[in-house]
C-alpha positions in Angstrom: -39.2 -23.1 1.1 -39.3 -20.1 -1.4 -36.4 -20.5 -4.2 -37.1 -16.7 -5.2 -34.5 -14.3 -3.8 -35.7 -11.3 -2.0 -34.4 -8.1 -3.4 -32.4 -6.3 -0.8 -33.9 -3.0 0.4 -32.2 0.0 -1.3 -29.8 1.9 1.2 -31.0 5.3 2.0 -28.4 7.8 1.1 -27.3 10.2 3.9 -26.5 14.0 3.1 -23.0 13.5 3.2 -23.2 10.7 0.5 -25.7 12.7 -1.6 -23.2 15.7 -1.5 -20.5 13.7 -2.6 -22.3 11.9 -5.5 -23.5 15.2 -6.7 -20.1 16.8 -6.6 -18.5 13.8 -8.4 -21.1 13.9 -11.1 -20.7 17.6 -11.4 -17.0 17.2 -11.9 -17.4 14.6 -14.6 -19.9 16.9 -16.5 -17.9 19.9 -16.2 -14.7 18.3 -17.5 -16.7 16.7 -20.4 -18.9 19.5 -21.5 -17.2 22.6 -20.1 -18.5 24.9 -17.7 -20.7 27.2 -20.0 -22.6 24.2 -21.7 -22.8 22.0 -18.6 -26.3 21.2 -17.6 -27.6 20.8 -14.2 -30.1 18.0 -15.5 -27.0 16.1 -16.7 -25.5 16.4 -13.3 -28.6 15.1 -11.6 -29.2 12.2 -14.1 -25.5 11.1 -13.7 -25.8 11.1 -9.9 -29.0 9.2 -10.1 -31.0 11.9 -8.4 -33.8 14.3 -9.3 -32.9 17.9 -10.3 -35.0 19.0 -7.3 -32.6 17.2 -5.0 -29.4 18.7 -6.8 -31.0 22.3 -6.2 -31.7 21.5 -2.5 -27.8 20.9 -2.1 -26.7 23.6 -4.7 -28.6 26.6 -5.6 -26.8 27.4 -8.8 -24.3 26.1 -11.3 -21.7 28.5 -10.0 -22.3 27.1 -6.4 -21.9 23.7 -7.5 -18.7 24.5 -9.4 -17.4 26.2 -6.4 -17.9 22.8 -4.4 -16.0 21.1 -7.2 -13.2 23.5 -6.8 -13.1 23.1 -3.2 -13.0 19.3 -3.3 -10.2 19.4 -6.1 -7.9 22.2 -5.1 -7.7 22.5 -1.5 -7.0 19.2 0.2 -3.8 17.6 -0.2 -1.7 15.4 1.9 0.7 17.4 4.2 2.3 16.1 7.4 1.2 18.4 10.2 4.3 18.0 12.0 6.0 20.2 9.4 4.4 23.2 11.3 6.8 22.5 14.2 9.8 20.8 12.2 12.9 22.7 13.8 14.8 22.5 10.5 13.1 25.4 8.6 14.6 24.6 5.3 13.4 21.0 5.5 10.0 21.9 6.6 9.7 24.5 3.6 11.1 21.9 1.2 8.7 19.2 2.3 5.7 21.5 2.1 6.7 22.6 -1.6 7.1 18.9 -2.5 3.7 18.1 -1.1 2.2 20.9 -3.1 3.8 20.1 -6.1 2.5 16.5 -6.0 -1.0 17.9 -5.5 -1.1 20.4 -8.2 0.5 18.2 -10.7 -2.0 15.4 -10.2 -3.9 14.9 -13.4 -7.2 15.7 -11.8 -6.0 19.1 -10.7 -4.3 19.9 -13.9 -7.7 19.1 -15.9 -9.6 21.6 -13.5 -7.0 24.3 -14.0 -7.2 23.8 -17.7 -11.1 24.1 -17.6 -10.9 27.4 -15.6 -8.3 28.9 -18.1 -10.2 27.8 -21.1 -13.6 29.2 -19.9 -13.1 32.1 -17.6 -13.4 34.8 -20.2 -17.0 33.8 -21.2 -17.9 32.8 -17.7 -16.1 35.2 -15.3 -18.0 33.6 -12.2 -15.4 30.9 -12.5 -12.7 33.4 -11.3 -14.8 33.9 -8.1 -15.3 30.1 -7.7 -11.5 29.5 -7.9 -10.9 32.5 -5.5 -13.3 31.2 -2.8 -12.0 27.5 -3.3 -8.4 28.4 -3.0 -6.8 31.8 -2.2 -9.7 33.2 -0.1 -9.5 30.2 2.2 -6.6 32.0 4.0 -3.2 31.4 5.1 -1.8 28.0 3.8 0.9 25.8 5.2 3.6 28.1 3.8 2.3 31.3 4.8 1.7 30.0 8.5 5.2 28.9 8.8 6.7 31.9 7.4 4.5 34.2 9.7 5.7 32.1 12.6 9.3 32.6 11.8 8.8 36.1 11.1 7.1 36.5 14.7 10.2 34.9 16.2 12.5 37.3 14.4 14.2 34.7 12.2 13.1 35.9 8.9 13.5 39.7 7.4 10.2 39.7 5.5 7.3 42.4 5.4 4.5 40.1 4.5 4.2 36.4 4.9 1.6 36.2 2.3 3.6 37.8 -0.3 6.6 35.8 0.8 4.8 32.5 0.6 3.6 33.5 -3.1 7.1 34.3 -3.9 8.6 31.0 -2.6 5.7 29.1 -4.4 6.3 30.8 -7.6 10.1 30.0 -7.5 9.5 26.2 -6.8 6.2 25.6 -8.7 5.0 28.4 -10.8 6.8 28.2 -14.0 6.7 24.4 -14.2 3.0 24.3 -13.5 2.4 27.0 -16.2 4.5 24.9 -18.9 2.4 21.7 -17.7 -0.9 23.5 -18.2 0.1 24.6 -21.6 1.2 21.3 -22.6 4.8 22.3 -23.2 6.1 19.6 -20.8 5.0 16.7 -18.6 4.8 16.5 -14.9 8.2 16.4 -13.1 9.7 13.4 -11.6 10.1 12.9 -7.8 13.8 13.8 -8.1 13.0 17.0 -10.1 10.3 18.1 -7.5 12.9 17.7 -4.6 15.6 19.5 -6.6 13.4 22.5 -7.6 12.0 22.7 -4.0 15.6 22.6 -2.4 17.0 25.2 -4.8 14.1 27.6 -4.3 14.2 27.3 -0.4 18.1 27.8 -0.5 17.6 30.8 -2.6 14.8 32.2 -0.6 16.4 31.8 2.9 19.8 33.1 1.7 17.9 36.4 1.3 15.5 36.4 4.0 17.1 34.4 7.0 18.5 36.7 9.7 21.9 35.3 10.9 22.2 35.7 14.6 24.9 38.1 15.9 28.0 36.4 16.9 
């Protein structure tokens, strides 16, 4: 009986695995080297693939960066039942807290700082960010506000602007201070308090009180 161990056959990667590995390698290289000086060769090498394979999946560095943005900025844990939560204030507070947790995650903070630091010399980053985030369409806040407007419960002209306003009240300033290194991430209690205060002020001005 042979005592020599036979090498296990190397598992063939599927398209989804290759895409994931390239995206993860790209994020590492972008954060390490910056967007302008990041090299596609380094991304391919870190992912353990050829440059040809990389270009088969991503035609340009801008397209690769957009994929990193989409993976980093868009998905976050949000309870889908909040769309139908009868308590509007509770639904909005919960959405804002989930968004805060996501945006204040160190990974998201690092990506935002990269964009801010390099967008002037690499204007294509602005488009990559827009395609990954704002251009994706209505978010959870906007959908819920639009639904309440359609029911005649909120006195608002534009759900998109209303969602941005509410987001800014609860998250905007704290997020900016964090990106600038002026303060650390808020605690869970601080997230809850800010979200609650913002929703209370927002609904005090927008909620239509049924006639007696």
